[in-house]
VEXDREN-2710 file (C-alpha; in Angstrom, 1 decimal):
% VEXDREN-2710
k/r/px/py/pz
1/MET/-13.0/18.6/-34.2
2/GLY/-12.3/16.9/-37.5
3/ARG/-10.5/13.7/-38.4
4/GLY/-6.7/14.1/-38.3
5/ARG/-4.4/12.8/-41.0
6/SER/-4.2/9.4/-39.1
7/GLY/-8.0/9.2/-39.0
8/VAL/-7.8/8.6/-35.2
9/VAL/-10.6/10.9/-34.1
10/GLY/-13.6/12.6/-35.6
11/VAL/-16.2/14.4/-33.5
12/ALA/-19.5/15.6/-34.9
13/ARG/-20.9/16.9/-31.6
14/MET/-19.4/20.4/-31.6
15/ASP/-22.0/21.5/-28.9
16/ALA/-20.3/19.4/-26.2
17/ASP/-17.5/21.1/-24.2
18/LEU/-14.2/19.4/-23.5
19/ALA/-15.0/18.6/-19.9
20/ALA/-18.2/16.8/-20.9
21/LEU/-16.4/14.9/-23.6
22/GLN/-13.7/13.8/-21.2
23/ALA/-16.3/12.7/-18.6
24/TRP/-18.1/10.7/-21.3
25/PHE/-15.0/9.1/-22.5
26/GLN/-13.9/8.0/-19.0
27/ARG/-17.3/6.5/-18.3
28/GLN/-17.1/4.6/-21.6
29/LEU/-13.7/3.3/-20.8
30/MET/-14.9/2.1/-17.4
31/ALA/-18.0/0.6/-19.1
32/ALA/-20.3/2.5/-16.7
33/GLY/-24.0/2.6/-17.5
34/ASP/-24.6/6.3/-16.9
35/ALA/-22.9/7.8/-19.9
36/PRO/-24.6/10.7/-21.7
37/ASP/-26.9/9.8/-24.6
38/TRP/-24.3/10.4/-27.2
39/PRO/-23.9/7.7/-29.9
40/VAL/-20.3/6.6/-30.3
41/ALA/-20.5/7.3/-34.0
42/GLU/-21.1/11.0/-33.4
43/LEU/-17.9/11.3/-31.3
44/ILE/-15.5/8.8/-32.8
45/ALA/-14.8/8.4/-36.5
46/PRO/-14.6/5.0/-38.1
47/SER/-11.4/3.7/-39.7
48/ARG/-10.9/1.6/-42.8
49/ARG/-11.1/-1.6/-40.7
50/CYS/-13.0/-0.7/-37.5
51/THR/-16.3/0.8/-36.6
52/PRO/-16.4/3.6/-34.0
53/ALA/-17.5/1.1/-31.3
54/GLU/-14.7/-1.3/-32.2
55/ARG/-12.2/1.5/-32.0
56/LEU/-13.5/2.5/-28.6
57/ALA/-13.3/-1.1/-27.5
58/VAL/-9.5/-1.1/-28.1
59/TYR/-9.1/1.7/-25.5
60/GLN/-11.6/0.1/-23.2
61/ASN/-9.8/-3.2/-23.1
62/ALA/-6.3/-1.8/-22.8
63/TYR/-7.3/0.8/-20.2
64/VAL/-9.0/-1.5/-17.8
65/ALA/-6.3/-4.2/-18.3
66/ARG/-3.7/-1.7/-17.3
67/LEU/-5.6/-0.6/-14.2
68/LEU/-6.1/-4.3/-13.2
69/GLU/-2.4/-4.9/-13.7
70/CYS/-1.6/-2.0/-11.3
71/LEU/-3.9/-3.4/-8.6
72/GLN/-2.5/-6.9/-9.0
73/ALA/1.0/-5.5/-8.5
74/GLU/0.1/-3.6/-5.4
75/PHE/-2.1/-6.3/-3.7
76/PRO/-0.5/-9.7/-4.6
77/ALA/-1.3/-11.2/-1.2
78/VAL/-4.9/-10.3/-1.5
79/ARG/-5.0/-11.8/-4.9
80/HIS/-3.5/-15.0/-3.6
81/ALA/-5.9/-15.1/-0.7
82/VAL/-9.1/-14.7/-2.7
83/GLY/-8.1/-16.2/-6.0
84/ASN/-7.7/-14.7/-9.5
85/GLU/-11.4/-14.5/-10.4
86/ALA/-12.6/-13.1/-7.2
87/PHE/-9.8/-10.5/-7.2
88/ARG/-10.7/-9.4/-10.7
89/ASP/-14.3/-8.9/-9.6
90/LEU/-13.3/-6.9/-6.5
91/ALA/-10.9/-4.8/-8.5
92/LEU/-13.5/-4.0/-11.2
93/ALA/-15.9/-3.1/-8.4
94/HIS/-13.3/-0.8/-6.9
95/LEU/-12.6/0.9/-10.3
96/GLN/-16.3/1.6/-10.6
97/ARG/-16.5/3.1/-7.1
98/HIS/-13.1/4.9/-7.3
99/PRO/-12.1/5.6/-10.9
100/PRO/-8.6/7.0/-11.3
101/ARG/-8.4/10.8/-10.8
102/SER/-4.8/11.3/-10.0
103/TYR/-1.9/12.0/-12.4
104/THR/-0.2/8.9/-11.0
105/LEU/-1.5/5.4/-10.9
106/GLY/0.2/5.1/-7.5
107/GLN/-3.1/6.4/-6.0
108/LEU/-5.2/3.8/-7.7
109/GLY/-5.3/1.5/-4.7
110/ALA/-5.6/4.1/-2.0
111/ALA/-9.3/3.2/-1.3
112/PHE/-9.1/-0.5/-2.2
113/ALA/-9.5/-1.5/1.4
114/GLU/-12.6/0.7/1.7
115/THR/-14.1/-1.0/-1.3
116/LEU/-13.5/-4.4/0.4
117/ALA/-15.1/-3.2/3.6
118/ALA/-18.2/-1.9/1.7
119/LEU/-18.6/-5.2/-0.1
120/ARG/-18.0/-7.5/2.8
121/PRO/-20.7/-10.1/3.5
122/PRO/-22.7/-10.0/6.8
123/ARG/-20.8/-11.0/9.9
124/ASP/-21.6/-14.3/11.5
125/GLY/-20.2/-13.6/14.9
126/HIS/-18.0/-11.4/17.0
127/GLU/-14.7/-13.1/16.1
128/PRO/-12.5/-11.8/13.3
129/ASP/-13.5/-13.6/10.1
130/PHE/-12.1/-14.1/6.5
131/ALA/-13.6/-10.8/5.4
132/ASP/-11.8/-9.0/8.2
133/PHE/-8.6/-10.7/7.2
134/ILE/-8.9/-9.6/3.6
135/PHE/-9.6/-6.1/4.6
136/GLN/-6.7/-5.9/6.9
137/LEU/-4.4/-7.6/4.4
138/ALA/-5.3/-5.0/1.8
139/SER/-4.8/-2.2/4.4
140/TYR/-1.3/-3.7/5.2
141/GLU/-0.3/-3.9/1.5
142/ARG/-1.4/-0.3/0.9
143/ALA/0.5/0.8/4.0
144/VAL/3.6/-0.7/2.6
145/SER/3.1/1.2/-0.7
146/GLU/2.6/4.5/1.1
147/VAL/5.7/3.9/3.3
148/PHE/7.7/3.2/0.2
149/ASP/6.6/6.5/-1.4
150/ALA/6.8/8.8/1.6
151/ALA/9.7/11.0/2.4
152/GLY/12.4/9.3/4.4
153/PRO/16.0/9.4/5.6
154/GLU/17.5/8.6/2.2
155/THR/16.8/12.1/0.7
156/ASN/16.4/14.0/4.0
157/PRO/19.0/12.6/6.4
158/PRO/18.1/12.7/10.1
159/ALA/19.4/15.8/12.0
160/LEU/21.1/13.5/14.5
161/ASP/24.7/14.0/13.3
162/LYS/27.9/14.7/15.2
163/SER/28.0/18.3/14.1
164/LEU/25.0/19.0/16.5
165/PRO/25.3/19.3/20.3
166/GLU/25.3/15.9/22.0
167/ARG/21.9/16.2/23.5
168/ASP/20.4/17.0/20.0
169/ARG/21.7/13.8/18.5
170/LEU/20.9/11.4/21.4
171/PRO/17.4/10.3/22.4
172/PRO/16.1/11.5/25.8
173/ALA/17.2/9.2/28.5
174/THR/15.4/10.3/31.7
175/PRO/11.9/11.4/32.7
176/ASP/13.2/14.9/33.2
177/GLN/14.4/15.0/29.6
178/TRP/11.2/13.5/28.3
179/ASN/9.3/16.6/29.7
180/GLY/11.5/18.9/27.7
181/CYS/11.5/17.5/24.2
182/ARG/9.4/16.5/21.3
183/LEU/10.3/13.8/18.8
184/GLU/9.8/14.4/15.1
185/PHE/9.6/11.3/12.8
186/PHE/10.0/10.8/9.1
187/ALA/6.9/10.7/7.0
188/CYS/7.7/7.0/6.1
189/VAL/7.1/5.8/9.7
190/ARG/3.8/4.1/10.1
191/PRO/2.3/2.1/13.1
192/PHE/0.0/-0.6/12.0
193/SER/-2.3/-3.0/13.9
194/ALA/-4.3/-6.0/12.8
195/ASP/-6.3/-9.0/14.2
196/PHE/-4.2/-11.4/12.0
197/PRO/-0.5/-11.7/11.3
198/VAL/-1.1/-10.2/7.9
199/HIS/2.6/-9.2/7.5
200/GLU/3.7/-12.9/7.7
201/TYR/1.0/-13.9/5.2
202/ALA/2.0/-11.2/2.8
203/THR/5.7/-12.2/3.0
204/SER/4.8/-15.9/2.4
205/ALA/2.5/-15.0/-0.5
206/ARG/5.2/-13.0/-2.2
207/ARG/7.8/-15.8/-1.7
208/TRP/5.4/-18.4/-3.1
209/ALA/4.6/-16.2/-6.1
210/SER/8.3/-15.7/-6.7
211/PHE/8.9/-19.4/-6.5
212/ARG/6.1/-20.2/-9.0
213/ARG/7.5/-17.7/-11.5
214/GLU/11.0/-19.2/-11.2
215/ALA/9.5/-22.7/-11.5
216/LEU/7.8/-21.7/-14.8
217/ARG/11.0/-20.1/-16.1
218/GLU/13.0/-23.3/-15.3
219/GLU/10.3/-25.5/-17.0
220/ARG/10.5/-23.4/-20.2
221/ARG/14.3/-23.6/-20.2
222/TRP/14.2/-27.4/-19.7
223/LYS/12.0/-27.8/-22.7
224/VAL/14.4/-26.0/-25.1
225/GLY/17.8/-27.0/-23.7
226/PRO/19.8/-29.1/-21.1
227/ARG/18.2/-29.8/-17.8
228/PRO/18.9/-26.7/-15.7
229/ASP/20.5/-26.7/-12.3
230/SER/17.9/-27.2/-9.6
231/SER/19.8/-25.4/-6.8
232/TRP/17.3/-22.6/-6.9
233/LYS/14.8/-24.9/-5.2
234/ALA/16.7/-24.9/-2.0
235/ASP/14.8/-21.8/-0.7
236/ARG/11.4/-22.8/-2.0
237/PRO/8.5/-22.6/0.3
238/ASP/7.1/-25.9/1.5
239/GLU/3.6/-25.0/0.5
240/PRO/1.5/-22.0/-0.4
241/PRO/0.4/-19.8/2.5
242/VAL/-2.9/-20.6/4.2
243/LEU/-5.3/-18.3/6.1
244/PRO/-3.6/-17.7/9.5
245/ALA/-5.4/-18.0/12.8
246/PRO/-6.5/-14.7/14.4
247/ARG/-3.7/-13.1/16.5
248/PRO/-3.5/-9.4/17.4
249/VAL/-0.3/-7.9/16.0
250/TRP/1.2/-4.4/16.4
251/LEU/3.8/-3.4/13.8
252/VAL/6.1/-0.6/13.0
253/LEU/6.7/0.1/9.3
254/HIS/9.4/2.3/8.0
255/ARG/11.7/2.7/5.1
256/ARG/15.5/2.8/5.1
257/ASP/17.9/2.5/2.2
258/PHE/14.9/2.5/-0.1
259/ARG/13.6/-0.8/1.4
260/VAL/10.4/-1.1/3.5
261/ARG/11.1/-2.7/6.8
262/ARG/8.7/-3.8/9.5
263/TRP/8.9/-5.4/12.9
264/GLU/6.4/-6.6/15.4
265/VAL/6.4/-4.8/18.7
266/PRO/4.5/-4.9/22.1
267/ARG/1.3/-3.0/22.2
268/TRP/2.7/-0.3/24.4
269/GLN/5.4/0.6/21.8
270/PHE/2.7/0.8/19.1
271/GLU/0.5/3.0/21.3
272/LEU/3.5/5.2/22.2
273/LEU/4.6/5.7/18.6
274/GLN/1.0/6.4/17.5
275/ARG/0.6/9.1/20.0
276/LEU/4.0/10.7/19.4
277/LEU/3.2/10.8/15.6
278/ALA/-0.1/12.5/16.5
279/GLY/1.8/15.3/18.2
280/HIS/1.2/14.4/21.9
281/PRO/3.8/15.5/24.4
282/VAL/6.2/12.7/25.4
283/PRO/5.0/12.4/29.0
284/GLU/1.3/12.2/27.9
285/ALA/2.1/9.6/25.2
286/LEU/4.1/7.5/27.7
287/GLU/1.3/7.6/30.3
288/ALA/-1.3/6.5/27.7
289/SER/0.9/3.8/26.2
290/GLY/0.7/1.5/29.2
291/VAL/4.5/1.1/29.5
292/MET/4.3/1.8/33.2
293/ALA/2.2/-1.4/33.7
294/GLU/3.9/-3.5/31.1
295/GLU/7.6/-3.1/31.9
296/PRO/9.4/-3.7/35.2
297/ASP/11.8/-0.8/34.5
298/PRO/9.8/1.6/32.4
299/ALA/12.6/4.2/32.1
300/ALA/15.1/1.7/30.8
301/ALA/12.5/0.3/28.4
302/VAL/11.6/3.7/27.0
303/PHE/15.2/4.8/26.6
304/HIS/16.0/1.5/24.8
305/ILE/13.1/2.0/22.3
306/PHE/14.1/5.7/21.7
307/GLU/17.6/4.5/21.1
308/GLU/16.4/1.8/18.7
309/TRP/14.2/4.3/16.8
310/SER/17.2/6.6/16.5
311/ARG/19.5/3.8/15.2
312/GLN/16.9/2.7/12.7
313/ALA/16.5/6.3/11.4
314/LEU/12.8/6.7/12.4
315/ILE/13.5/9.9/14.3
316/ARG/14.1/12.9/12.1
317/ARG/15.1/15.3/14.9
318/ILE/14.7/16.0/18.5
319/VAL/13.2/19.4/19.4
320/TRP/14.0/20.7/22.9
321/HIS/11.9/23.2/24.8
322/GLY/13.5/25.7/27.0
323/PRO/17.3/26.2/27.7
END
């Protein structure tokens, strides 16, 4: 490969195949220490102003900066919890362990929680600690991203419309009906559990970050013009979020109208949804969920939650067995 008219690239090593060159270049971009013993000058031509190493550094700096920017955007609550410097160190460690291999940067943070789990310090006791909180917070923020990207009712409306027979658009109401049907959910439905109220912390962290950005904008406006209206401060958080005390939470995440929604539910509802999503028959899922012991009127409670799932567009369709 010779130098093009722009002088961007010049390669002297004609014995290296394309795959090897690409692997070398990616390792150089990620500043890994196991790159092949190929001098940069043999693979990248100099320009009038820069040496081959300086030209490579332009790509190294821009590439890593873009990847860090993506991780910061997906995990803002984790970044707030650990601080900017620690987050950068964790993100760089993640990029070394899991360099991007997908056509989309949407998959860049898929294993970020795994990286945090692998790097966690030794546990001091049996109670959930700060490292557990950070791992679960990262898992929650990743789950939100996956729910946002998954197929949902906006592009594939639920098959519970009035053109169908009544029983096909209403949730099963009695134990006899539970035995004869299967519920299919949208791909954007996700049960999530944690030892901390990570959902509350994530919301507070995002609100605080939004307030800080608005405060900086208002400060810049005040320096160049009339003092701005301060009514925007009415909804400001009282203080930045702090580490919450451990508390087991069970959540349902889903997307509707292109917005990710979540709500906290009793454990039996979490267990029920988890088993139904795994394909368990309704009676088996109900028995394992613990609803019979938790609710004074289990049948009414189950019908209510089926009805709520239908109303919130979690259920894609009801499949009946037999006549």
